[in-house]
N, C-alpha and C positions, 0 to 999 in steps of 0.2 A: 597356505592360509594367509600370510602377511598380505598378499596380493589382494585376497578377498574380503578382507578387512578393510583395506585402505579401499576398492569399492563403494563398499558398506559406507563409509562415511562421505564419501564423494558424493553418493546419490543421494544422502540425508543433507547435505551443504545443499545440495542443487534445490531438493523440494524445499528447503529453510529458503533458501534464495526466493525462490518464486512466491513462498506464501508472503515475503517480505516485499517482494515488489507488489503484489497483488495488496496488502495491507496497507502500503504508501499511497498507490495507488487510489484505493479506496477513502481514506483519508484525505488525501487531497482534493476529491472530487467532491467530499462534503465539505469540506472547509470552502472551497468555491462557490457551493452552492448556497451555502451560509451568506457568504459576504455578499452573494449576487442579490439575494431575499433581503439581503440588509441593506444595502446600496438602494433599491428601489422602493422600501418602504421609508426609508427617509427622504428618498425624492417625492416620495407621495405627500409626506408631511408638512414637507416645505412648499 
């Protein structure tokens, strides 16, 4: 019983880790894109 519970918890942690990794990656990409667009718009304004 305990081994099964531990396996379930480990699986949940693994899935949560993947979700957090995906969320962090998407956040980084969106921030990078915004920064890129902002830099180009500033260059065009100058």
